[in-house]
ZALUMBA-534089 format. One record per residue (C-alpha): residue number from 1; z, y, x; residue in three letters. Coordinates in steps of 0.25 Angstrom, whole numbers. Layout:
  seq     zz     yy     xx  type
  NUM      Z      Y      X   ALA
...
END
This chain:
  seq     zz     yy     xx  type
    1     -1      0      1   MET
    2     -4     14      6   SER
    3      7     26     10   ASN
    4      2     34      3   ARG
    5      1     34    -14   LEU
    6      1     43    -25   LYS
    7     15     41    -30   LEU
    8     17     43    -42   THR
    9     32     35    -51   ASN
   10     25     22    -52   ARG
   11     18     21    -42   ALA
   12     32     21    -33   ILE
   13     43     12    -41   GLU
   14     29      1    -37   LYS
   15     30      4    -24   LEU
   16     38     -7    -17   PRO
   17     52     -6     -8   PRO
   18     48     -5      7   HIS
   19     45    -18     15   ASP
   20     60    -22     19   ALA
   21     57    -26     31   ASP
   22     48    -14     35   SER
   23     54     -5     48   LYS
   24     53      5     41   SER
   25     64      8     31   THR
   26     54     16     18   GLU
   27     39     15     15   LYS
   28     33     28     14   GLU
   29     23     31      2   TYR
   30     15     46      5   SER
   31     12     55     -8   ASP
   32     -4     56    -10   SER
   33     -1     67    -18   GLU
   34     10     76    -10   ILE
   35      7     75      6   PRO
   36     20     72     12   GLY
   37     28     68     -1   LEU
   38     33     51      2   LYS
   39     40     40     -5   LEU
   40     48     31      4   LEU
   41     52     18     -1   VAL
   42     63     10      3   GLY
   43     65     -4      6   LYS
   44     75     -5     -6   ASN
   45     62      0    -13   GLY
   46     70     16    -13   SER
   47     60     27    -14   LYS
   48     59     42    -12   LYS
   49     51     55    -10   PHE
   50     51     61      3   LEU
   51     42     75      7   LEU
   52     38     72     22   ARG
   53     33     88     27   TYR
   54     31     95     39   THR
   55     40    107     44   TYR
   56     38    116     56   ARG
   57     30    103     60   GLY
   58     39     94     60   ARG
   59     39     80     51   LYS
   60     49     81     39   ARG
   61     54     72     27   ALA
   62     64     79     15   VAL
   63     69     67      4   ALA
   64     62     71    -11   LEU
   65     72     60    -18   GLY
   66     73     48    -22   GLN
   67     63     40    -31   PHE
   68     65     40    -46   GLY
   69     72     50    -47   PRO
   70     62     57    -42   LEU
   71     48     56    -47   GLY
   72     35     57    -39   ILE
   73     33     70    -46   ALA
   74     46     75    -42   GLU
   75     43     70    -30   ALA
   76     31     79    -27   ARG
   77     35     91    -34   GLU
   78     47     90    -24   LEU
   79     40     89    -12   ALA
   80     30     99    -15   ASN
   81     43    106    -16   GLN
   82     46    103     -2   GLN
   83     33    108      3   LYS
   84     34    120     -2   GLY
   85     47    124      6   LEU
   86     38    118     18   VAL
   87     28    130     13   ALA
   88     40    141     15   GLN
   89     43    134     29   GLY
   90     54    129     24   LEU
   91     58    113     28   ASP
   92     60    105     15   PRO
   93     70     96     21   LYS
   94     80    107     27   GLN
   95     80    112     12   GLU
   96     84    100      7   LYS
   97     95    100     16   GLN
   98     99    115     12   LYS
   99    102    111     -2   ARG
  100    109     98      0   GLN
  101    118    106      8   GLN
  102    119    118     -3   ALA
  103    128    115    -11   LEU
  104    132    114    -27   THR
  105    140    126    -33   LEU
  106    152    118    -36   ASN
  107    151    113    -21   GLU
  108    154    127    -16   PHE
  109    163    131    -26   PHE
  110    171    119    -25   TYR
  111    171    116     -9   GLU
  112    169    130     -4   GLN
  113    172    142    -15   TYR
  114    182    138    -22   ALA
  115    192    135     -5   LYS
  116    186    151     -7   LEU
  117    194    155    -18   ILE
  118    206    146    -17   ALA
  119    208    154     -4   ALA
  120    204    167     -9   LYS
  121    201    171    -23   LYS
  122    217    172    -30   ARG
  123    209    168    -44   SER
  124    200    154    -38   GLY
  125    210    146    -48   ARG
  126    201    153    -59   ASN
  127    188    153    -53   ASP
  128    190    138    -50   LEU
  129    191    135    -64   SER
  130    181    146    -68   ARG
  131    172    138    -60   TYR
  132    177    123    -64   LYS
  133    173    127    -79   HIS
  134    161    136    -79   HIS
  135    154    133    -67   ILE
  136    154    122    -62   HIS
  137    147    113    -74   ASN
  138    136    123    -74   PRO
  139    133    127    -61   LEU
  140    142    118    -52   GLY
  141    131    107    -48   LYS
  142    120    118    -44   PHE
  143    118    122    -29   LEU
  144    126    134    -25   ILE
  145    111    139    -19   ASP
  146    105    136    -31   GLU
  147    109    142    -44   ILE
  148    105    154    -49   THR
  149    107    168    -58   THR
  150    102    159    -69   GLN
  151    113    147    -69   GLN
  152    122    158    -68   LEU
  153    117    167    -78   LEU
  154    116    155    -87   SER
  155    131    150    -85   LEU
  156    137    165    -87   GLN
  157    129    164   -102   ASN
  158    134    151   -102   ASP
  159    149    155   -101   LEU
  160    147    168   -110   THR
  161    148    156   -122   LYS
  162    160    151   -118   LYS
  163    168    162   -109   LEU
  164    173    177   -110   SER
  165    166    187   -105   ASP
  166    176    189    -92   ALA
  167    178    172    -91   THR
  168    163    173    -90   ASN
  169    162    185    -78   ASN
  170    172    176    -70   ARG
  171    164    166    -70   VAL
  172    151    174    -65   MET
  173    160    179    -56   ALA
  174    165    165    -50   LEU
  175    151    163    -47   LEU
  176    147    176    -42   ARG
  177    157    173    -31   HIS
  178    154    161    -28   ILE
  179    139    164    -26   PHE
  180    144    178    -18   ASN
  181    153    168    -11   THR
  182    139    155     -7   ALA
  183    132    167     -5   GLU
  184    141    172      7   ARG
  185    142    159     12   TRP
  186    128    160     14   GLY
  187    125    147      3   LEU
  188    116    155     -5   ILE
  189    106    166     -2   GLU
  190    111    173    -14   ARG
  191    121    174    -27   SER
  192    115    171    -40   PRO
  193    126    177    -46   ALA
  194    125    191    -41   LYS
  195    131    203    -48   ASP
  196    118    208    -50   ASN
  197    114    194    -57   LYS
  198    126    190    -63   ILE
  199    130    201    -73   LYS
  200    146    199    -78   LEU
  201    148    201    -93   PHE
  202    156    215    -99   ARG
  203    170    210   -100   GLU
  204    179    211   -113   ASP
  205    188    203   -114   ASN
  206    200    210   -117   ARG
  207    209    203   -124   ARG
  208    222    212   -130   THR
  209    229    206   -139   ARG
  210    244    208   -137   LEU
  211    253    200   -144   LEU
  212    262    206   -155   SER
  213    279    207   -154   ASP
  214    282    195   -162   ASP
  215    269    186   -154   GLN
  216    275    188   -143   LEU
  217    288    185   -148   ARG
  218    281    170   -153   ALA
  219    272    168   -142   LEU
  220    285    168   -132   PHE
  221    292    160   -143   ASN
  222    280    149   -142   ALA
  223    280    149   -127   CYS
  224    294    145   -128   ASP
  225    292    134   -136   ARG
  226    278    131   -131   ASP
  227    280    113   -125   GLU
  228    271    119   -113   ASN
  229    288    127   -108   TYR
  230    279    130    -95   TYR
  231    268    137   -103   ALA
  232    278    143   -112   GLY
  233    284    151   -102   GLN
  234    271    153    -94   TYR
  235    265    162   -105   PHE
  236    276    171   -107   LYS
  237    279    174    -90   PHE
  238    265    178    -93   LEU
  239    269    190   -104   LEU
  240    282    192    -97   LEU
  241    274    196    -83   THR
  242    258    199    -86   GLY
  243    254    190    -74   ALA
  244    242    183    -76   ARG
  245    242    169    -79   ARG
  246    237    162    -68   SER
  247    247    171    -60   GLU
  248    262    166    -68   ALA
  249    254    153    -70   ALA
  250    256    150    -52   ASN
  251    270    158    -54   ALA
  252    278    150    -42   ARG
  253    292    150    -44   TRP
  254    291    154    -27   GLU
  255    284    169    -32   HIS
  256    297    172    -43   ILE
  257    310    178    -39   ASN
  258    318    181    -49   LEU
  259    329    186    -41   GLU
  260    325    198    -39   LEU
  261    329    211    -44   ASP
  262    316    211    -49   ARG
  263    311    201    -50   PRO
  264    298    195    -45   THR
  265    284    185    -45   TRP
  266    274    186    -35   THR
  267    261    182    -39   VAL
  268    255    178    -28   PRO
  269    241    174    -39   THR
  270    239    186    -44   SER
  271    224    192    -44   LYS
  272    226    203    -37   ALA
  273    238    197    -27   GLY
  274    252    195    -25   ASN
  275    258    202    -33   TYR
  276    275    203    -38   LEU
  277    277    205    -51   SER
  278    290    209    -57   TYR
  279    297    200    -68   LEU
  280    302    205    -79   ASN
  281    314    199    -85   ARG
  282    309    191    -96   LEU
  283    300    184    -86   ALA
  284    310    182    -77   VAL
  285    319    175    -88   GLU
  286    307    168    -93   LEU
  287    307    164    -76   LEU
  288    322    160    -75   SER
  289    324    151    -87   ASN
  290    310    144    -84   LEU
  291    310    130    -80   THR
  292    309    127    -67   ARG
  293    301    115    -63   ILE
  294    310    109    -49   PRO
  295    298    112    -34   GLY
  296    289    117    -46   HIS
  297    283    129    -39   PRO
  298    277    136    -54   PHE
  299    284    142    -63   VAL
  300    275    138    -74   PHE
  301    272    124    -71   PRO
  302    258    117    -74   GLY
  303    258    102    -82   GLY
  304    265    103    -93   PHE
  305    273     95    -97   PRO
  306    275     87    -85   ASN
  307    278     97    -75   PHE
  308    283     91    -65   GLU
  309    271     83    -61   ARG
  310    264     97    -58   HIS
  311    264    106    -49   TRP
  312    255    118    -54   GLY
  313    255    128    -62   PRO
  314    254    129    -77   ILE
  315    238    129    -78   ALA
  316    228    132    -90   ALA
  317    240    135   -103   PRO
  318    231    141   -111   ASN
  319    233    128   -122   LYS
  320    249    131   -120   ALA
  321    246    147   -123   PHE
  322    239    143   -136   LYS
  323    247    135   -141   ARG
  324    260    145   -140   ILE
  325    252    154   -146   LEU
  326    250    146   -158   GLU
  327    263    144   -161   LYS
  328    267    159   -156   ALA
  329    258    160   -168   GLY
  330    248    170   -160   ILE
  331    235    170   -164   GLU
  332    220    173   -161   GLY
  333    214    175   -146   GLU
  334    228    177   -135   TYR
  335    227    172   -122   CYS
  336    235    171   -109   ILE
  337    232    181   -104   HIS
  338    234    190   -114   GLN
  339    249    189   -112   LEU
  340    246    195    -99   ARG
  341    239    208   -107   HIS
  342    252    208   -114   GLN
  343    261    210   -103   HIS
  344    253    222   -100   ALA
  345    253    227   -114   SER
  346    269    225   -116   ILE
  347    269    234   -101   ILE
  348    260    246   -109   ALA
  349    269    245   -123   ASN
  350    281    249   -113   ILE
  351    275    259   -107   GLY
  352    270    255    -95   GLY
  353    258    263    -90   ASN
  354    246    255    -83   THR
  355    251    254    -70   ALA
  356    263    246    -74   GLU
  357    253    236    -81   ILE
  358    246    234    -70   MET
  359    257    233    -59   MET
  360    262    222    -71   ALA
  361    251    214    -71   LEU
  362    246    215    -57   ASN
  363    232    221    -61   HIS
  364    225    225    -46   SER
  365    216    236    -50   SER
  366    215    245    -37   PRO
  367    213    258    -48   ALA
  368    228    254    -55   MET
  369    234    249    -44   ALA
  370    236    263    -37   ALA
  371    242    266    -51   ARG
  372    255    257    -50   TYR
  373    258    256    -35   THR
  374    268    266    -38   HIS
  375    275    257    -46   LEU
  376    289    253    -42   SER
  377    294    237    -44   PRO
  378    304    244    -52   GLN
  379    295    249    -60   ARG
  380    285    237    -62   ILE
  381    298    228    -64   SER
  382    304    237    -73   HIS
  383    290    236    -83   THR
  384    291    218    -84   GLY
  385    304    223    -88   HIS
  386    300    230    -98   LEU
  387    290    221   -100   VAL
  388    300    212   -103   ALA
  389    308    221   -113   ASP
  390    296    220   -122   SER
  391    293    206   -122   VAL
  392    307    203   -126   GLU
  393    307    215   -137   ASN
  394    295    209   -143   SER
  395    303    196   -141   LEU
  396    315    201   -148   LYS
  397    305    205   -160   GLY
  398    310    220   -154   GLU
  399    303    232   -151   ARG
  400    310    240   -140   VAL
  401    303    250   -130   LEU
  402    309    247   -117   PRO
  403    316    255   -108   ASN
  404    304    262    -98   ARG
  405    314    267    -87   THR
  406    314    258    -74   PHE
  407    325    253    -62   SER
END
């Protein structure tokens, strides 16, 4: 049989295995249609396509794929693509090796980028969660240097069906940073997520709902009665301190000092860096009465009800909060983050100024920072106690205007 054939799928299927006694491991057939396209048949009957070509005066070869998954029509198309690279002055074999070394988006994120954000970004856990839930499946399998702006725009559009504009923007901002990092590291020539290509949505997610005195009283009672003891106290602590939910969840006993004249909590996980939170007397009372698990580092442990088996902090308490809201008879939209807004509203209602609110919530706006740099620890601590007075009055059903003098 001639080694030069007009290859067809049927003709290839009929080719016998290479002679087992032959010194060569494979028999080579040449396609009469595409110069350089070869079919190699092994002694075990395996069949694969190969392209032989000349690059800069040297004979080279690049594998195209196995027959079966790859038919003759596809093999010819691939062969022509590779020959097109040669015409452009590129070596198909080198280009294939580069491609094999390229990372998928998932590989780059988990093997390289995740280590970067763990070391440098305080919001690393949030980024990891956003990636797993919204990016891993739709884009993760693609090579990072092949993902297009159109794919990112398509993802952004799909996310509008299930996410708020603000959350959607956080996902797209994460993608921007991922691709910008890959570009800086030389893994891609140009990021497909440049600002001028991916426009973020205009956010209008302000939630201004505040609890009435009756609702606040019902909420605290439901927190104390809830089956998850630590979740209930965690929600009360959020309102009493105005802390971000991640800050309170990761609070450790080693960072809390209740023995000082003005008890403090050093918060190491804030967006704005470490800061000192002055605890008001209701927050101190809550922490003093909180049942501690011997040896457990976190103030609000996770893993209810088998606390002793889990050393992590409370996590994903949304179900508990929903349950508590139902028990308190609080209907409609109200999320955990609004406890922070409630704290700010209380400060405003007792006469606190913008600077005191920003200090209490540890906002990091440079423009506002100058306005509260003059506030003394005594003033900040006093404002916290006024919040405690206001909350306590609400719980008692009283409306007493707190004394604004401080020492």
